[in-house]
C-alpha positions in Angstrom: -8.0 -106.2 122.2 -5.7 -109.1 122.1 -5.6 -111.8 119.4 -7.3 -115.0 120.6 -7.9 -116.8 117.3 -11.6 -116.8 118.2 -14.6 -114.7 117.2 -16.2 -113.3 120.4 -19.9 -112.7 119.9 -20.9 -110.1 122.6 -24.6 -109.2 123.1 -25.6 -105.5 123.7 -27.2 -104.5 127.0 -30.0 -102.9 125.0 -30.9 -106.0 123.0 -34.0 -107.9 123.7 -34.0 -111.5 124.7 -35.7 -112.4 121.4 -32.9 -110.7 119.5 -30.3 -112.6 121.6 -32.0 -115.9 120.9 -32.2 -115.1 117.1 -28.5 -114.4 117.0 -27.7 -117.5 119.0 -29.7 -119.6 116.6 -27.9 -118.0 113.6 -24.5 -118.6 115.3 -25.5 -122.3 115.9 -26.0 -123.0 112.1 -23.3 -124.6 110.0 -21.8 -122.3 107.4 -22.8 -123.6 103.9 -19.5 -122.2 102.5 -17.0 -122.6 105.3 -13.8 -120.7 105.1 -10.4 -122.5 104.7 -9.3 -121.2 108.1 -11.9 -122.3 110.8 -12.6 -119.6 113.5 -14.0 -120.7 116.8 -17.1 -118.7 117.9 -17.4 -117.9 121.6 -20.2 -116.2 123.4 -18.8 -113.1 125.3 -19.9 -110.8 128.0 -22.7 -108.3 127.5 -21.5 -105.0 126.2 -22.7 -101.9 128.0 -23.1 -99.7 124.9 -26.0 -97.5 123.7 -28.0 -98.0 120.5 -26.0 -96.5 117.6 -27.4 -93.5 115.6 -27.6 -94.7 111.9 -28.6 -92.5 109.1 -30.2 -95.1 106.8 -33.7 -96.2 108.1 -33.2 -99.8 106.8 -30.4 -100.3 109.3 -32.0 -98.9 112.3 -32.8 -101.1 115.3 -36.4 -102.4 115.0 -38.7 -102.3 118.1 -38.5 -106.2 118.6 -34.7 -106.0 118.8 -34.6 -103.6 121.8 -35.4 -104.6 125.4 -38.5 -102.7 126.5 -37.1 -102.8 130.1 -34.0 -101.1 129.0 -36.0 -98.4 127.1 -38.2 -97.8 130.1 -35.3 -96.7 132.2 -35.2 -92.8 132.6 -31.6 -92.5 131.3 -32.4 -94.5 128.2 -35.8 -93.0 127.1 -34.0 -90.6 124.8 -33.3 -93.5 122.6 -37.0 -94.3 122.1 -37.4 -92.1 119.0 -37.4 -92.9 115.3 -33.7 -91.8 115.0 -32.7 -94.9 117.0 -35.6 -97.4 117.1 -38.2 -97.8 114.4 -41.4 -99.8 114.3 -41.2 -103.4 113.3 -43.1 -103.1 109.9 -45.7 -105.1 108.1 -44.2 -108.5 108.9 -44.9 -107.8 112.6 -48.4 -106.6 112.0 -47.7 -102.8 111.7 -49.8 -101.0 109.0 -46.7 -99.7 107.3 -43.0 -100.4 107.0 -40.8 -97.6 108.4 -39.0 -97.2 105.0 -42.4 -96.3 103.5 -43.2 -93.7 106.1 -39.8 -92.1 105.8 -40.0 -92.0 102.0 -43.5 -90.4 102.2 -42.1 -87.8 104.6 -39.3 -87.0 102.3 -41.6 -86.6 99.3 -43.8 -84.2 101.3 -40.8 -82.1 102.3 -39.6 -81.9 98.6 -43.1 -80.9 97.5 -43.2 -78.2 100.2 -39.9 -76.9 99.1 -41.0 -76.7 95.4 -44.2 -74.8 96.4 -42.1 -72.3 98.4 -39.7 -71.8 95.5 -42.7 -71.1 93.2 -44.2 -68.6 95.7 -40.9 -66.7 95.9 -40.7 -66.6 92.1 -44.2 -65.0 91.9 -43.3 -62.3 94.5 -40.3 -61.1 92.6 
């Protein structure tokens, strides 16, 4: 884009109203360590982008961040999977954090692999 000397904060089309309000509240706060060169922040237009696929679970979009109306649309239902959107976690009343669930699944996968290796070794 062109240089405007401003930071343009654009909400995503898939973002929930609660997430947009949270980001607006954060943007409204004064920086405790302001930079030497002040940059004006401007609210931009909504970006029509999809939820990004991110490998690390701790960086996935949480369920509260995603608009349920957007997810309910037929063309967007493919994003309602743990690869894109994970549960909120204990802070929101869920029994487990997504990180705990994923680490348990990885442990089980490693254990199964070790058992399979031992079975192959006995057959030889």
